[in-house]
N, C-alpha and C positions, 0 to 999 in steps of 0.2 A: 466135710466133703472137700475133695481136692478140686483145684481149678479146672482140671480136665473134666471132671464129673459135672460140675456146675455148668460149664459151657455146653457140654453135650446135652444136658437136661434142657437147657434153654433152646437148643436146636430142635428137639424132637417133641416136646410137650405141646399139646394143643390148648386152645382157650377153653376154659371150663364153662359149662352151662349154655353152650351154643346149640341152637335148634338145627341140627345137621341135615335134616331132611328137607328143609325149605330152600327154594331157589331165591336167592337174595334179590334178583331183579323183579320177581313177582311180589315177594313179601320180605323186606329187609329188616323187619322188626326184631328178629331174634339174634342179630349180630351186633354186640355191644363192644365199644372200644375200651381198652384198659391198658394201663402201664404197670408192669411188674418189675420191681427193682430188687436186685440182690447185691451182695458184696462184689461179685465178679462180672455181672452182666445186668443190663436193662433190656426188657422186651416190650415192644409195642405190638398189640395183637387185637384183632376183632373177629377172628374166625374166618376171615377172608384173605387178609394180608398180614404178614408178620415181619417185623424188623428186630434183629438182635444186635445190641451194641456191647462189645467187650469193654470192660473198664480198666483192666490191667494188662500190660504196663501203662496203657493209655486208652482213652475212649475212641474206638473206631468200630465201624459196622462190619460184622462178620457174616451176617446172613440177611437176605431180603428175599421173601418167597411168597408165592401164591399158595394159600392153604388148600384150596379146592383141588388143585392138580399136584401139589407138592413140588412144583417147579422152583428150583433155586436160581436166583438171578445173579448172585455174587460168586465169583470164582477166585477172588484174591483180595488181600488187604490193601487199602489205600489210606491216605490221610482222610480224616473226616471232612475237612475243608481246608482252604488256604485263604490267607489275606495278604495283600501286598500293601505295605505301609511305607511311605516315604521312599519308594523305589525298591524295597526289599521284600521278597515273598517269604512268609512264615507259615509252616504247617500248623494246622489246628488238629490236635490229636496226631502227633507226628510219630508214627511207628515205623521202625526200620524192618522191612519184611524179611522173614526167614524162610519163605516157601521154597521148596525144591522145584516145583512146577507151578504154573499159573492157570492150568485147566480147571482146577478145583481146589478147595481148601478143606483140610481136616482139622478137627479141634486140637489134636496133639501138637500140631505145628505151631500153635500160638505161644507155646512156652519158649520158642526160639526168638521171639520178637524183642526188640529193644527200642528205646526212645531216641528220637533225633534231638540233638543238643539245643537247637534254636526253635523248638516247637512250643506252641501253646499247650499247656498241660491241663488235663481234666481236674476240676476242683470240687464239683458237686452238681446236684440236680434239683429241679423243682417241678412239680406236677400241678396242673390247673385244668379247669374246663376251657374249652375252645372259646375264644373271644372274637367278636365281630371285627373284621379288618377295617371297616368304615361304616357309616350310617347308610341305611336303606329305608326310604319312605315308600311303603308298599302302596300299590294301586290295585286294591282288591277287585275293583270293577273290571280290570283287564285280565284277571287270572282266576281260575277256579280252584287252585291248589293253595293250601296254607303251608308253603315251604319254609323250612327252618332257616332262620338267620340269627346268629351264626349257626352253622351246621353243628349238630350235637357230636361231641367227642371229647378227646383229652389232648392237652398240650404238654409236651415234655421240653424242659429247658435244661441244657447242659452248660455249665459255666466253665470257662477256661481262663487260666492266668497266664500272662505273657512271660517270655523268658527273661525280660528285664523290666524294671519299673518305669522306663521311659516310653513304654508301649501301652496302648489301650487294652482294656479287657474285651473278650469276645464271648458271645453266647451263641450256641447252636440250638435252634428251635425246631421242634417236630410237632406235627398234629396227626392224629389218627382218628377216624370218624366212625360213628355208628352206621352200620348198614351198607357199606361200600368198601371195595378193596383199594382204598386211596390213603396215601401218606403224603404230607406236605413237609417242606423243610426250608429254612432261611437262616440268616445270620443277623445278629445285632452287635455292632461295635460301639463300645462306650468309652469315650475319652475322659478318663479320670486322671490324666496327667496334667502338668502345669504348662503345657505347650500346645500350639496348634499342630495338628498332624494331617496328613493326606492319605486317605484310603484310596489308593490308585485303582485297585480292582480286587476281585475276590473270585473264589470258586466255592460255592455253597454246597456242592455235591461233587464227590470224586469216587466213582464206583468202577471197579473192574467187573464188567458184565460178562456173564456166560454168553458164548456166541453160538447159540443153537440155530441161528439163522446164518451160520458162517458161509462165506462166499466160496463154497466148494462145488457149485454147480452153475447152471446158466440162469438161475433165478436171481434177479436183483431185489434186495430188501433195503428198507429205509432205516431199520434199527436191528441191533444184534440179537434180540430175543423178544419175548412177549410182554415186556414192561413198557407201558406207554408213559412218556415223560412230557409234561406240559409246563413250560416256564411262563411266568407272568409277563416277562419281556418277550414279545412274540409279534412278528409282523406277517400278515397273511394277505393283505389287500382283499379284493373280492374274488377269492380263490378258495378251493377246498383243500389245498395243500400248503404246508409251511414253506412257501417259496423264498421267504426272506427272514429265516429264523436267526435271530441275533443273540438269543439268551442262553443257548446250550449247544453242545456239539458232541459228536462221537469222534474220538481221536485214536491214534495208534498207541499200542502198548508195547514199548520197545523191549520190555523185560519178558514178554510172552513169546518165548522162542519155540514152544511146542504146539502152536496153533495150527489149524488145518491149512490156512492160506500159505502157499509155498514161499512167498516173499515176506511173510509176516506183515502184510499190509491191510489186515482187517481192521475196521474201525469199531473197536469193542471196549473202549474205555470212555465212560460218560463223564463229561465235565459240564457243570451248570455254572455259568457266569457269562458276562458280556464278552463279545468277540473283539472288542476294541476298548480304548480308554473310557473309563466310566468313573472318574475321580470324584470323591466327596471330601470337602475340606471341613475338618472338625476343630472347632475351638474347644478349650478346656470346658468340661461339663456337658458337651453336646454328644448326641448319639446318632447312629446311622443304622437304619433297618434296610437290608437288601431286599430285592424283589424275591418272591417266593417261587418254588417249583413244586409241582404235584406229580407223584408217581403212582400209576394205577396198574394193578396186576390183572392181566387178561386171563380168564380161566378157560378160554376156548379160542380156536382159530376160525370158528364159524363167523362169517362176515357180519351177519345180522346181530349175533350176540356181542361181538366186538363193538359194533356201532351202538348197541343199547348200553353197553358199559360206558362208552364215551358220553352218550347223551345223559346218563345218570350223573356223571361227573359235572356236566354243565349245570344241571338243575340244582346240584348241591353247592357248588362253588360260586355260581353266578345265578342265583334263583330269580333275579329280576328279569332274566331272559325269558321266563315263562309268561311275563306280561305281554299281551299280544293284542293291542287295540286295533280296531278298524279305522284306518286313516285315509284321508282324501288329500292328495297332492294338488292343491289349487293353483292354477296358473293365473293368478291375479293378486294384487295387493291394494287396489283402490278400495276405500271404505265401503262403498255400496256393493262392490263385487265380492268383497270378503264377507259382508253380511249375508249376501245371497248364497255364498258357498256354505256358510254356517247353517243357514236355513235348510239348504238341500241336504247337507250331511245329517242334520237332525231328522228330517223327514225320512231319509233313506236308512236310518239305523246305524250310521257311523258314529265313531267315538272321538275322533280328532280331525282337525283341519291343519294342514301344514302348508304354508305359503312356499311354493316350489322355487327351484332355480329358474332364473329368467322371468320371475313373476313381477319384478320391480321392487320387492321387499328388501330392505337393507338392515340386517341385524347388527351391523357395525356402526349404526348411527348413534351419536351422542346427543342429538338434539332432543331437548326435553319435551317439546310439543309433539314431535314425531313419536316418541316413546309413549306419551300419554294417549295418543290416538289409538295405538295398538293395545295398550292396557285396557282401554274401554272395549275394544273388540274382543279381547280375551275374556273380559267380564261377561260380554254378551254370549260368548260361547259357553262359559260355565253355567250361566242361567239356563241354558238349553241342554245341559248334561254333557258338554264336550269340552275339549281343551284345544287351545290354539298354539301354534308355534311357527318357526321359520327355519331357513336354510342359510348356511355359510360355507364358503370354500376356504380351506386353510393352505394346503400345498398347491403346487403347480401354478402359483401366482407370484406377484412381486410385492414386497413390502414398500412402504413409502416413509423414508427415502430408501433407495436401492441398497445403500450401505448397510441396511439392516437385514438384507438377504443372507442366506447361508453362503459362506465362502468355502468352496470345495464342491465335490461331486454331489449332485442332487438326484434323487430317485426319479423325479418328474421333470428334470431339466432345470427348474428353478424353484425357489420356495423361500418364505421368510424364516429367519432364525427365531425360534421361540425363546431364546435367551438374550435377544436384543431388545432395545427399548420398545420398538414397534410391536414385537411379538408379545411381550408381557402386557402392554396396554390393550392389544387386540383381544386377548383372552379375558382380561378384566372387563372390557366393554361388553363382550358377549354375556358374561355373568351378570353384569349390572342390568342389561336390557331384559334378560330372561327373568331376573328377580323382580324388577319394577313392573313388568307386564304380566307377571305370574303365568308365564308360558308353561305348557305341559308336554310339549313334544319339540324335538330339536334334531335337525339333520346336519351333520358335520361332514361334508364331503372333503376328501383329501386330508384325513388326519395325519399327524406327524408320522412319516414313513421310515425314520431311522437315519436321516441325514446328519452328518457330522460337520460342524462349522469350525473353521480354523481361525476365525477373526479374534484378534486380541483387543478389539475396541468395543465389543459388546459388553455392557455392564453386568450381565447376570451369568456369565460363564467365563472360564479361564482358557480361552483358545480351544484347541481340540482335546484338551485333557479331560474336560467334563461336559462338553456341549451335548454329547449323546445322552447322558443321564439327565441333564437339566431340561432338555427339550422333551424327552420321554415323560419325565415326571410332571411337566407342565400340562401335557396332553392328558395324562392319567388323572391329574387333579381336576381338570375341567369336567371329566366324566364323573368323577366322585362327587363333585359339586352338584351335578345333574341328578344322580341317583339319590342323593340325600334330600333333594327337593321333589322327588317323584316325577322328574322330567324324563320322558321316554327318548332314548338316543338311537338314531340310525347313523351308523358310521361304517364306511366301506373298508374295514380292517378289523383285526381281532383284538379289540379292547374290551371283550366281554367280562374279563375278570376284574375290571375296574369301573364297572357301571354301564358299559355299552350294552344295548339291547339287541341290535340287529346289524348284520353284515349282508351283503348281497347273497342270494341263494346260490349264485353261480350261473351266469348267462352272458351272452354277447348282445350288446345293444343293437347291432346290425340286424338281429333276428326280427326286430319290430318294424323293419322296412320290407319284410317279406310278405307275401299274400297271407291273409288271415288264417286260412286252413293250415298253412305251414306253422304259423306261430303257435297254434293250439297244441300240436303234437310235440313240438320242441319244448314248449312250456312244461308239459308233463315229464318229459325226459329230464329237464333241469331240476324239477322238484324231486324226482326219483333219485337222481344222482347226488343232489345236494343235501340229502337227509340221512346219509349213512353216518356221518361223524358229528352232526349237530341236530338239534331239535328243529321241528317245523317253525317254531316261533323265533328262531335265531336268524332266519334268512328271509329277505324280502324278494318277491318277484316284481316284475314291471309290466304294467298295462297302460301304455300311452294311448289316451283316447283320441288324440289328434295326431297329425303327422309328426314323425320323429325319425330323423336320419333318412328321410325320403320314403319312397314306396308308393306315394300317391293314394288314390281312393281305394285301391285294392288292399292296402295295408292297414288303413285306419278304422277305428270303431265308430267314430262319428259319421253321420248322424246316428245316435244310439238306437232310436226306434227302428231304423231301417236295417240294422244288423243285430236285432234283439237276440236271435238264437246264438250268434257268436258271443255277444256280450254275456249272456247267461253261462255259456260254456266256460268263459274265463273265471266266473265266480265258482262254478263247480270244480274246476281244476285247482284253484287256489284254496278257497275255504274248505273244500272237501279234504284237503290235506292239512288244515290248520295253518296255512301260510297266508300272510298278509301281502297284498300286492300294492305297489305304488300306482294307485288309480290317478293318473295325472291328466288333467284337463280343466276346462272351464266349468264343467257341471257333471253331476252323477246321473241325472235323468233328464229327459226332454218331453216325455209324455206320461200320462197316468199309468199306462201299461208298463212302461219302462220302470217307473217308480215301484210298481207292485212287484215286478220281478226282483229288483234290487232288495226290497224289504223282505221278500221271501227268503233270500239267502242270508241276509244279516240276521234275521230272526232265527233261522236254522243254526247258524254259527253260534249265536249267543246261547241258545237252548242246549247245545251239545258241546260247548266250548271245552269242557274238561277232557272229554274223549278225543275231540278233534285236535287238541294240542298235546295229546299224549304221545305214546311211543309209535313211531312210524314203522310198520312191518311191510317190507317190500315183497310184492306178489309177482308182478310181471312188468318189465320195463316197456314203455311205448316204442313200437317199431312200425306202426301203421299197417301191419299185416294181419294182426289178430287183436284180441282184447288186451288191455293193459290195466293196471290198477295197483291199489295198496290197501292196507287196513290200519286204521288208527285205533290204539288200544290204551286202556288204563285199568289195570288189574285192581288198583287200590281205590277205584271210584266207589264212593259210599252208596250210590244208587245202583239199580240192577244193570243198567247199560254198561257193558264192558268194552265194546268194540263197534266200530262202523267201518265197513269195507266199501270202497268205491270201485266199480268195474266199468271201464269206458270201452265203447265200441267206435273205433275210428273208421270203420268200413261204411260203404254206401248201401249195405243191406243189413237187415236185422240178423242177430246171431243168437243161438242158444248154446250155453256152455255150462258145464259143471265145474264150479270153482272150489278148489281145495283150500280151506282157510286153516292155518296153523293156530292152535289154541294155546300153545305153550306159554305165551306171555300175556294172555288175556285173563288168567286166573280162573278159567272155565274148564270143565271136564264133564264127561257123561252126557246127559241130555241138556241141550242148549235151546233157548228161545230164539227164533230167527224171524225177523220182520224185514220184508223188502218193500219196494215202492208201491206195491199193490195194496199195502195197508194190512194184509193178513199176517197174523203171527202164528207160527207153527213150531212144534217141538221137534228137534232133529237130534238123533243120537250120533255122537262123535265116535270115531274109530281110530285108535292108536294116536290120539292127540290131534286129530284133524277132523274138520267138519266139511262134508261135501254138500254144497248148495247149488242147485240148478237155477239159472237165471236166463231170462230172455231180455236182450238189450237192443232197443231200437237203433236204427242206423244213425251214426253221428251223435249218439246220446250216451247215457250212463244209467247205472242202477246202483242204489244204495242198499247195503245189507247191514242191519242192526243186529247185534248179538246181546242177549240178555240171559240172566238166571243161570241155571246149572249149579253145580256145587263147586266150592272154592278148591282150586288145584293146589295140592301140597307137594 
């Protein structure tokens, strides 16, 4: 068969044996990853996403597409990657493009390509099962799902030889997974030379992307098409948008002269790599693995389905984020008060106690007696079925001495350099304390935000050439240490892919100085808005029980018994969405009645944890004018319960409403069992994939709707 025929066959053939009729979000079991290698091309395919890599005249990607829609994401040939070594950039898979236009690519054009003289050349491939990126100690008591780690799938490694024997070898790695339209990619540089080299930077992905979202109207878009790209190097802070993305970018394609944008200024070329110096110094025999990038094919523009796809990505690539313990932010650190907090947490049904900021606890202490004291408290917590932990602040503070601070611009005005002596000792101190005390929860405020340090006097980095990489890897490795020990990590930034569990859901702290009624509605808005792109268990909400940023008596929950209705509303808002709140104060209850209410909700959460931490289906956003609510679903739940909907009434009068519940992602169809708060179960027939349920909701209250049974939706 001719090269043209082989290439075209790779472009059009689908994966064999795929259960085409199933929605992979409801049941992903029929979509299996595979790698098919021929003399002219290698194809990665799982029936949902497919990538084709041409091998002659060199290895480069010729197609990346969403199988469900047939949408092609690649419009032109690029290098498969680049590496910059000792100041010189080298193509990896260096093909000189012979395309007449760059709007699309045809197989017959590939015969016009030649190879760049200074390029790394393809030398062979290897295929293996996907391996774990690092160790994860599961906390099964905090999660009801047995998520795979590593995710099931196949890894493809392409080997490339350098243009001269004075350069290291390079490998390009890919992973494709069972049951999701996701492909990963990264590089490994192996210095098998006899000299030290510097890998100054790299681009692990270079794609000319189709610009189906081209800037030809008044609609602003953040990416050129429906391929969602998530690099491991990613700064988000407590936000739902990548406001500080340093690991990838969309750039201009100067050769794309026939694009829609009049001045040819559309950003439609994807480059994955650091946006500034990221050097790695390699001695002979050493290797360097770059950070990874994941590319996800979106098979719809429907906002809920796009969000569900993102949430599936997080459960597969960061399954520890599904662990979702009930934790108490205790505003105390004295032994007797911590013991009292542990007792209250146990009685109330909580699962962790975290000594909060401004509690007096010092996780940076190296004093042996001090550590031993908290080790005993940690043992006390474990004897009662809980874990203990503490808080530290990394950025927006000063190192001691100040010469160990970042030299240069800082995201938060000032901050310690994690490549200085103080920074390295600081992280080691945290690890030692947590290990000795056997802590199980850790809150790291102000994690490394991407500051570059230009100091040449810090012993663990070489000025600004590598301080970005050194500091990011130090923060990454701290969280990998935690996840390997089963320590739950709250961190207000996007370190999910390296062991972090929770970021802020997305809220303004000044809200908690507003009157209590205002807080409730805004809280539900925050949860509703914060769960499009992340799961409920990935974001925390905040419930300060005592005064926080002002507001006086009208704002605070204490005394708890005097504001019991409000206190319960906060549990309904958060646990009803599978969201953990920072319950911050000196106590969780003050009377037996308060304790009974808290226990009712923690019991409810534990009994229904799997569904409550499942997929968040957005029904109606809170606006204070009518009902609002959501539905939590888990189509793969092995028991009959598949969904729980919460309907809230913010009005001062009761309401009667017919709520339309979409069944598409519940796995239910036909006749469905419905149970509301009155305790009666009835069978309701669905119509066109929707279930109409009439409910009466008291003023300022809520109603729960449980869905059971029915037949599995195919």
